TILUM-801149 format. One record per residue (C-alpha): residue number from 0; residue in one letter; x, y, z. Coordinates in Angstrom, 2 decimals, m for minus. Each point is the difference from the previous one (the first is absolute). Layout:
BEGIN
NUM | A | X | Y | Z
...
This chain:
BEGIN
0 | X | m7.77 | m0.48 | m12.93
1 | X | 1.97 | m2.39 | m0.81
2 | X | m0.08 | m1.42 | m4.20
3 | X | m1.30 | m2.69 | m0.27
4 | X | 1.75 | m3.51 | m0.75
5 | X | 1.93 | m0.23 | m3.62
6 | X | m1.81 | m2.99 | m1.76
7 | X | 2.09 | m3.00 | m0.42
8 | X | m2.72 | m2.22 | m2.45
9 | X | 0.54 | 3.27 | m2.58
10 | X | 2.00 | m1.51 | m2.57
11 | X | 1.13 | 3.58 | m0.74
12 | X | 1.64 | 0.89 | 2.61
13 | X | 3.56 | m0.75 | 0.51
14 | X | 1.01 | m2.64 | 3.29
15 | X | 0.43 | 1.47 | 2.89
16 | X | 3.59 | 0.59 | 1.63
17 | X | 1.85 | m2.43 | 1.64
18 | X | m0.51 | 0.87 | 3.95
19 | X | 2.42 | 1.69 | 2.07
20 | X | m1.49 | m0.07 | 3.23
21 | X | m2.33 | m1.98 | 2.05
22 | X | m2.46 | 0.90 | 2.65
23 | X | m1.88 | m1.70 | 2.07
24 | X | m4.37 | 0.54 | 0.97
25 | X | m1.75 | m1.08 | 2.50
26 | X | m3.57 | 0.03 | m0.29
27 | X | 0.52 | 0.39 | m4.05
28 | X | m3.24 | m1.40 | m0.98
29 | X | m2.28 | 3.16 | 0.48
30 | X | 0.28 | 3.70 | 1.28
31 | X | 2.82 | 1.45 | 1.02
32 | X | 2.28 | m2.49 | m1.09
33 | X | m1.81 | m0.89 | m3.23
34 | X | 0.39 | 3.66 | m1.03
35 | X | 3.97 | 0.10 | 0.99
36 | X | 0.26 | m3.28 | m2.18
37 | X | m1.40 | 1.44 | m2.79
38 | X | 2.34 | 3.46 | 0.56
39 | X | 2.69 | m1.51 | 0.09
40 | X | m0.38 | m1.78 | m2.52
41 | X | m1.17 | 2.90 | m2.45
42 | X | 3.09 | 2.30 | 0.49
43 | X | 0.49 | 0.58 | m3.63
44 | X | 3.61 | m1.45 | m0.84
45 | X | 3.40 | 1.55 | m0.19
46 | X | 0.65 | 2.60 | m1.84
47 | X | 2.17 | m1.22 | m3.15
48 | X | 2.30 | 2.99 | m0.04
49 | X | 3.03 | m0.81 | 2.06
50 | X | 0.51 | 3.77 | 0.27
51 | X | m3.40 | 0.74 | 1.68
52 | X | 0.70 | 2.36 | 3.22
53 | X | m2.95 | m1.03 | 1.58
54 | X | 0.14 | m3.53 | 2.16
55 | X | m1.73 | m3.38 | m1.49
56 | X | m2.26 | m1.96 | 1.53
57 | X | 0.77 | m3.74 | 0.90
58 | X | m2.44 | m2.90 | m1.59
59 | X | m1.55 | m2.07 | 2.49
60 | X | m0.52 | m3.39 | 0.73
61 | X | m2.46 | m0.27 | 2.83
62 | X | m0.70 | m2.90 | 2.20
63 | X | m3.46 | 0.03 | 0.67
64 | X | m1.06 | m0.86 | 3.38
65 | X | m3.61 | m0.89 | 1.48
66 | X | m2.42 | m3.17 | 0.42
67 | X | m2.00 | 1.14 | m2.54
68 | X | 1.42 | m0.93 | m3.81
69 | X | 0.07 | 3.71 | m1.72
70 | X | m2.03 | 1.06 | m2.28
71 | X | m0.27 | m0.41 | m4.06
72 | X | 1.50 | 3.59 | m0.01
73 | X | 3.15 | m1.49 | 1.06
74 | X | 0.36 | m3.26 | m2.34
75 | X | 2.21 | 1.78 | m2.88
76 | X | 2.56 | 0.48 | 2.52
77 | X | m0.07 | m2.77 | 1.38
78 | X | 0.28 | m1.72 | m3.20
79 | X | 3.10 | 2.86 | m1.01
80 | X | 1.99 | m1.37 | 3.52
81 | X | m0.88 | 3.55 | 1.21
82 | X | m2.19 | m1.26 | 2.68
83 | X | 0.08 | m3.24 | 2.29
84 | X | m2.58 | m0.80 | 2.13
85 | X | 0.69 | m1.83 | 3.24
86 | X | m2.76 | m0.67 | 1.88
87 | X | 0.70 | 1.48 | 3.07
88 | X | m2.11 | m0.06 | 3.42
89 | X | 2.03 | 2.41 | 1.92
90 | X | m0.70 | m0.71 | 3.48
91 | X | 1.99 | m3.67 | m0.73
92 | X | 3.23 | 0.29 | 0.44
93 | X | 1.14 | m3.10 | m1.81
94 | X | m2.09 | 1.79 | m2.69
95 | X | 2.05 | 3.10 | 0.18
96 | X | 3.33 | m1.77 | 0.04
97 | X | m0.88 | m1.49 | m3.45
98 | X | m1.26 | 3.03 | m1.41
99 | X | 3.04 | 1.69 | 0.93
100 | X | 1.78 | m2.92 | m1.31
101 | X | m1.63 | m0.11 | m3.53
102 | X | 0.79 | 3.33 | m0.22
103 | X | 3.42 | m0.08 | 0.45
104 | X | 0.45 | m2.82 | m2.58
105 | X | m2.08 | 1.46 | m2.60
106 | X | 1.78 | 3.26 | 0.34
107 | X | 3.54 | m1.36 | m0.41
108 | X | 0.82 | 0.87 | 3.37
109 | X | m0.91 | 4.17 | 0.89
110 | X | m3.15 | 0.79 | 1.19
111 | X | m0.52 | 3.69 | m0.28
112 | X | m3.65 | 0.79 | 1.58
113 | X | m2.24 | m1.13 | 2.23
114 | X | m3.61 | 1.25 | 0.33
115 | X | m1.37 | m1.27 | 3.60
116 | X | m3.52 | 0.55 | m1.07
117 | X | m2.31 | m2.86 | 1.04
118 | X | m2.40 | 0.44 | 2.82
119 | X | m3.32 | m0.48 | 0.83
120 | X | m2.19 | 1.49 | 2.11
121 | X | m1.78 | m1.34 | 3.53
122 | X | m1.30 | m3.18 | 0.37
123 | X | m1.37 | 0.18 | 3.84
124 | X | m1.71 | 2.68 | 1.04
125 | X | 1.98 | 0.80 | 3.74
126 | X | m3.07 | 1.10 | 1.62
127 | X | m2.56 | m3.14 | m0.56
128 | X | m0.06 | m2.29 | 2.96
129 | X | m0.15 | m3.68 | 0.26
130 | X | m3.08 | 0.30 | 2.15
131 | X | m1.56 | m3.39 | m0.45
132 | X | 3.31 | m1.55 | 0.64
133 | X | 0.31 | m2.01 | 3.67
134 | X | 3.57 | m0.84 | m0.64
135 | X | 0.99 | 3.71 | m0.74
136 | X | 1.39 | 2.23 | m2.75
137 | X | 1.11 | m1.79 | m3.06
138 | X | 3.81 | 0.83 | m1.27
139 | X | m0.23 | 3.08 | m2.45
140 | X | m0.30 | m0.38 | m3.40
141 | X | 3.58 | 2.56 | m1.05
142 | X | 0.58 | m0.82 | m3.33
143 | X | m0.37 | 3.38 | m0.78
144 | X | 3.11 | 0.34 | 2.11
145 | X | 1.90 | m2.33 | m1.82
146 | X | m0.46 | 1.20 | m3.35
147 | X | 0.42 | 3.55 | 0.63
148 | X | 2.86 | 0.38 | 2.39
149 | X | 1.83 | m3.86 | 1.10
150 | X | 0.64 | m0.33 | m3.96
151 | X | 1.35 | 2.92 | m0.98
152 | X | 3.06 | m1.17 | 2.90
153 | X | 0.06 | m3.05 | m2.00
154 | X | 0.24 | 1.55 | m3.18
155 | X | 2.69 | 2.52 | 1.20
156 | X | 2.22 | m2.95 | 1.40
157 | X | m0.37 | m1.83 | m3.37
158 | X | 0.60 | 3.32 | m2.06
159 | X | 3.28 | 0.73 | 2.22
160 | X | 1.25 | m3.42 | m0.26
161 | X | m0.25 | 0.46 | m3.99
162 | X | 1.63 | 3.38 | 0.09
163 | X | 2.62 | m0.91 | 1.49
164 | X | 1.39 | m3.06 | m2.13
165 | X | m0.73 | 1.87 | m2.30
166 | X | 2.31 | 2.92 | 1.10
167 | X | 2.66 | m2.94 | 1.11
168 | X | m0.37 | m2.23 | m2.88
169 | X | 0.86 | 3.64 | m2.29
170 | X | 3.58 | 0.42 | 2.32
171 | X | 0.85 | m3.65 | m0.67
172 | X | m0.71 | 0.58 | m3.87
173 | X | 1.98 | 3.31 | 0.17
174 | X | m3.23 | 1.24 | m1.42
175 | X | m0.92 | 3.81 | m0.58
176 | X | m0.22 | 1.42 | 3.17
177 | X | m3.11 | m0.84 | 1.62
178 | X | m1.55 | 3.36 | 0.33
179 | X | 0.71 | 0.97 | m3.23
180 | X | m3.11 | m1.67 | m1.71
181 | X | m1.49 | m2.41 | 3.18
182 | X | m2.16 | 1.93 | 2.24
183 | X | m2.15 | m2.02 | 2.12
184 | X | m3.13 | 1.63 | 0.79
185 | X | m3.24 | m1.09 | 2.13
186 | X | m3.07 | 1.81 | m0.14
187 | X | m2.92 | m0.98 | 3.04
188 | X | m3.76 | 0.83 | m0.72
189 | X | m0.82 | 1.28 | 3.56
190 | X | m3.29 | 2.22 | m0.08
191 | X | m0.91 | 3.21 | 1.54
192 | X | m1.63 | m1.13 | 2.77
193 | X | 3.20 | m1.08 | 0.95
194 | X | 0.36 | 3.44 | 1.62
195 | X | m3.98 | 0.25 | 1.46
196 | X | m2.30 | m2.05 | 1.83
197 | X | m2.08 | m2.19 | m2.36
198 | X | m2.70 | m1.51 | 2.48
199 | X | m1.42 | m2.05 | m2.69
200 | X | 3.16 | m2.00 | m1.20
201 | X | 1.70 | m0.12 | 3.33
202 | X | 2.39 | m2.76 | m0.58
203 | X | 0.38 | 1.33 | m3.67
204 | X | 0.91 | 3.68 | 1.69
205 | X | 2.78 | m1.61 | 2.48
206 | X | 1.89 | m2.01 | m3.02
207 | X | 0.00 | 3.25 | m1.94
208 | X | 1.53 | 1.98 | 2.78
209 | X | 2.44 | m3.20 | 0.59
210 | X | 1.00 | 0.16 | m3.63
211 | X | 1.16 | 3.96 | 0.43
212 | X | 1.70 | m0.65 | 3.08
213 | X | 1.88 | m2.72 | m1.36
214 | X | 1.05 | 2.22 | m3.04
215 | X | 1.21 | 2.97 | 1.57
216 | X | 1.72 | m2.44 | 2.61
217 | X | 1.97 | m2.24 | m2.36
218 | X | 0.56 | 2.80 | m2.91
219 | X | 3.27 | 1.72 | 0.79
220 | X | 1.94 | m2.85 | 1.27
221 | X | m1.19 | m2.00 | m3.36
222 | X | 1.17 | 2.49 | m2.39
223 | X | 3.31 | 0.37 | 1.87
224 | X | 0.67 | m3.38 | 0.47
225 | X | m1.66 | m1.60 | m3.18
226 | X | m0.49 | 2.55 | m2.37
227 | X | m3.97 | m0.82 | 0.53
228 | X | m2.27 | 2.57 | m0.47
229 | X | m2.75 | m0.15 | 2.26
230 | X | m3.33 | 2.08 | m0.27
231 | X | m3.86 | m0.26 | 0.42
232 | X | m3.15 | 1.83 | m1.71
233 | X | m3.48 | 0.54 | 1.98
234 | X | m2.73 | m0.08 | m2.31
235 | X | m3.40 | 1.74 | 0.94
236 | X | m3.50 | m1.96 | m1.57
237 | X | 1.17 | m1.28 | m3.31
238 | X | m2.17 | m2.19 | m1.64
239 | X | 0.63 | m3.44 | 0.09
240 | X | m1.07 | m3.19 | 0.59
241 | X | 0.75 | m0.19 | 3.59
242 | X | m2.99 | 2.52 | 1.01
243 | X | m3.25 | m1.85 | 0.98
244 | X | m2.52 | m0.36 | m3.02
245 | X | m1.76 | 3.00 | m1.14
246 | X | 2.11 | 2.57 | 2.20
247 | X | 1.90 | 0.90 | m2.91
248 | X | m2.76 | 1.20 | m2.09
249 | X | m1.53 | 1.84 | 3.23
250 | X | 3.26 | 1.78 | 0.77
251 | X | m0.37 | 3.62 | m0.83
252 | X | 1.89 | 0.91 | m2.77
253 | X | 2.02 | 2.80 | 1.34
254 | X | 1.54 | m2.02 | 2.65
255 | X | 1.31 | m3.05 | m2.57
256 | X | 3.75 | m0.13 | m0.78
257 | X | 0.73 | m1.04 | m3.08
258 | X | 2.99 | m2.92 | m1.09
259 | X | 1.61 | 2.92 | m1.53
260 | X | 0.93 | 1.22 | 3.07
261 | X | 1.25 | m3.05 | 1.49
262 | X | 1.70 | m0.59 | m2.85
263 | X | 2.17 | 3.47 | m0.12
264 | X | 1.21 | m0.93 | 3.78
265 | X | 1.07 | m3.13 | m1.44
266 | X | 1.75 | 2.47 | m2.71
267 | X | 1.65 | 1.93 | 2.41
268 | X | 1.07 | m2.97 | 2.10
269 | X | 1.54 | m2.57 | m2.00
270 | X | 3.12 | 1.02 | m2.92
271 | X | m2.15 | m0.11 | m3.01
272 | X | 2.65 | 2.09 | m1.47
273 | X | m2.93 | 2.06 | m1.19
274 | X | m0.21 | 3.97 | 0.81
275 | X | m2.58 | 1.79 | 1.10
276 | X | m0.22 | 3.40 | 2.19
277 | X | 0.46 | 0.44 | 3.53
278 | X | m1.15 | 2.86 | 2.46
279 | X | 0.68 | 2.53 | m2.55
280 | X | 3.63 | m0.97 | m0.22
281 | X | m0.14 | m1.39 | m3.50
282 | X | 1.31 | m3.22 | m1.36
283 | X | 0.93 | m2.83 | 2.04
284 | X | 0.77 | m3.81 | m0.74
285 | X | m3.20 | m1.78 | 1.55
286 | X | 0.75 | m2.04 | 3.08
287 | X | 3.30 | 2.40 | 0.74
288 | X | m0.29 | 3.31 | 2.44
289 | X | 2.77 | 2.83 | m0.40
290 | X | 3.55 | m0.81 | m0.46
291 | X | m1.15 | m3.85 | m1.41
292 | X | m0.52 | m0.69 | 3.49
293 | X | m3.10 | m2.71 | m0.19
294 | X | m2.68 | 0.15 | 2.10
295 | X | m1.01 | m2.44 | 2.97
296 | X | m1.86 | 0.45 | 3.02
297 | X | m2.49 | 1.82 | m1.51
298 | X | m4.04 | m0.01 | 0.80
299 | X | m1.85 | 0.87 | m3.14
300 | X | m3.39 | 1.00 | 0.28
301 | X | m1.84 | m0.21 | m2.84
302 | X | m3.51 | 1.59 | 0.20
303 | X | m1.95 | 1.20 | m3.23
304 | X | 2.23 | 2.22 | m2.02
305 | X | 2.72 | 0.23 | 2.35
306 | X | 3.02 | m1.40 | 2.02
307 | X | 0.92 | 0.73 | 3.31
308 | X | 3.01 | m1.48 | 1.45
309 | X | m0.52 | m0.16 | 3.58
310 | X | 2.54 | 0.29 | 2.80
311 | X | m0.35 | m2.14 | 3.35
312 | X | m1.21 | 1.78 | 2.70
313 | X | 2.32 | 2.74 | 1.91
314 | X | 1.81 | m0.56 | 3.23
315 | X | m1.53 | 1.16 | 3.48
316 | X | 3.50 | 1.11 | 1.42
317 | X | 3.40 | m0.86 | m0.55
318 | X | 0.25 | m2.97 | 2.14
319 | X | m2.41 | m1.94 | m2.56
320 | X | 2.19 | 1.46 | m2.86
321 | X | 3.24 | m1.19 | 2.07
322 | X | m1.78 | m3.04 | 0.28
323 | X | m0.60 | m0.92 | m3.43
324 | X | 2.49 | 1.74 | m1.57
325 | X | 3.45 | 0.78 | 1.67
326 | X | 0.34 | m2.43 | 2.81
327 | X | 3.53 | m1.24 | m0.49
328 | X | m0.34 | m3.07 | m1.09
329 | X | m1.79 | m1.06 | 3.57
330 | X | m2.79 | m2.02 | m2.54
331 | X | 2.75 | m1.39 | m2.09
332 | X | 2.28 | m1.29 | 3.07
333 | X | m3.17 | m1.14 | 2.03
334 | X | m1.14 | m2.45 | m3.01
335 | X | 3.20 | m1.19 | m0.63
336 | X | 0.70 | m1.23 | 3.97
337 | X | m3.69 | m1.01 | m0.30
338 | X | 0.56 | m2.64 | m3.33
339 | X | 3.80 | m0.81 | 0.58
340 | X | 1.69 | 2.45 | m2.60
341 | X | m2.32 | m1.62 | m2.73
342 | X | m1.23 | 3.93 | m0.99
343 | X | m3.56 | m1.44 | m0.19
344 | X | m1.55 | 3.62 | 0.84
345 | X | 1.98 | 1.48 | m3.27
346 | X | 0.30 | 3.07 | 2.67
347 | X | 3.79 | 0.67 | m0.56
348 | X | m0.35 | 3.26 | m1.25
349 | X | m2.10 | 1.86 | 2.40
350 | X | 2.84 | 2.32 | 0.91
351 | X | m0.42 | 1.90 | m3.38
352 | X | m3.40 | 2.00 | m0.28
353 | X | m1.92 | m2.03 | m2.33
354 | X | m0.77 | 1.60 | m3.10
355 | X | 3.43 | 2.03 | m0.22
356 | X | 2.29 | m0.37 | m2.69
357 | X | 3.74 | 1.59 | m0.57
358 | X | m0.09 | 3.27 | 1.97
359 | X | m3.08 | m0.39 | 1.80
360 | X | m2.61 | 0.49 | m2.56
361 | X | m3.24 | m2.00 | 0.38
362 | X | m0.21 | m2.30 | m3.20
363 | X | m3.55 | m1.79 | 1.13
364 | X | m3.54 | 0.43 | 1.06
365 | X | 0.43 | m1.43 | 3.31
366 | X | 0.79 | 2.78 | 1.93
367 | X | m2.41 | 2.38 | 1.64
368 | X | 0.56 | 3.54 | m0.95
369 | X | 1.62 | 1.22 | 3.18
370 | X | m2.15 | 0.54 | 3.22
371 | X | m2.89 | 1.11 | m2.26
372 | X | m3.14 | m2.44 | m0.31
373 | X | 0.85 | m1.56 | m3.69
374 | X | m1.84 | 1.64 | m3.16
375 | X | m1.06 | m2.05 | m3.31
376 | X | 2.56 | 1.42 | m2.43
377 | X | m2.69 | 0.35 | m2.48
378 | X | 0.93 | m1.04 | m3.80
379 | X | m1.45 | 1.53 | m2.89
380 | X | m3.35 | m1.40 | m2.01
381 | X | m0.51 | m2.52 | m2.20
382 | X | m1.40 | 1.46 | m3.69
383 | X | m3.81 | m0.53 | 0.33
384 | X | m1.76 | m0.69 | 3.09
385 | X | m2.20 | m3.05 | 1.91
386 | X | m3.23 | 1.74 | m0.98
387 | X | 1.21 | m0.28 | m3.84
């Protein structure tokens, strides 16, 4: 469980250090977004010993993005300057652009992390019929797709713009190598239902499936080209206000996923400067794979006390593998011709098998595992259980 946020109203406590990294968290006023905000703000301060062998966690500045104002628990952090609330409707391009512009200004020109977390459930049933309307059916309410899917495309575009701007500026100013202290990361909140059918909320299900497809599609190229790591978490049933009224109280406790499991997934995907155990391989820096390769293209299903790194479905035949991975650049050439050579599709690296690093070793969770149907890679348990 994440530790409670330190009280800034306690005169006996020393003031928090100056923030060293900036994060944007959408949907920050409740649920997963609020818990992540408290978690990042309550990370222990850096070790006072410069000779400490352990990496030290950053001090975060959180840009709170939500339609609803933040709760009172975040007021001390807003007062201290460690959090800033920017009212944001993520389904509005104008609001999204304003959010990132504000974050860029407050951060001094370096946005390190974007949690694309805001989401809503279905606002209209696809099964409903306008039987009494003689003029035909009314236009459906697709707000869920706007908030849960389209907004992430908008956030991705803005984050990339400012990440590239940071990199360019540092090169021009002869700052330290951008990779030395700038590791831009995005974690998208999808859902476990992205992998399954979910007839109760088909719009929500479709939007979350789209997010998984987006993450897997862009992850390797953005990491190679822009040093941006993109991953997704896929929570199961986590008690939040997204659930219909009364459902949380009725939900069987043995099927509840505690917030600690979700926060652990974030800790494995974001370079927090903290250490943890991974698959019995001893301590590794959280957010990093073996050899300090940053994780990207991972879709982490969070179920009760466990994390499952889910691979994409296996290819049914070599022809399908060739079309997606080894087609020799035909996609890139075709789209380059179609848009007049502007490179709009970003498919120029198709000739090299996605996910391969030096020597052809797979470095990401984008590819399937050979010709076999992919299986979840079960990753250890969180201390305690959902029943507790």
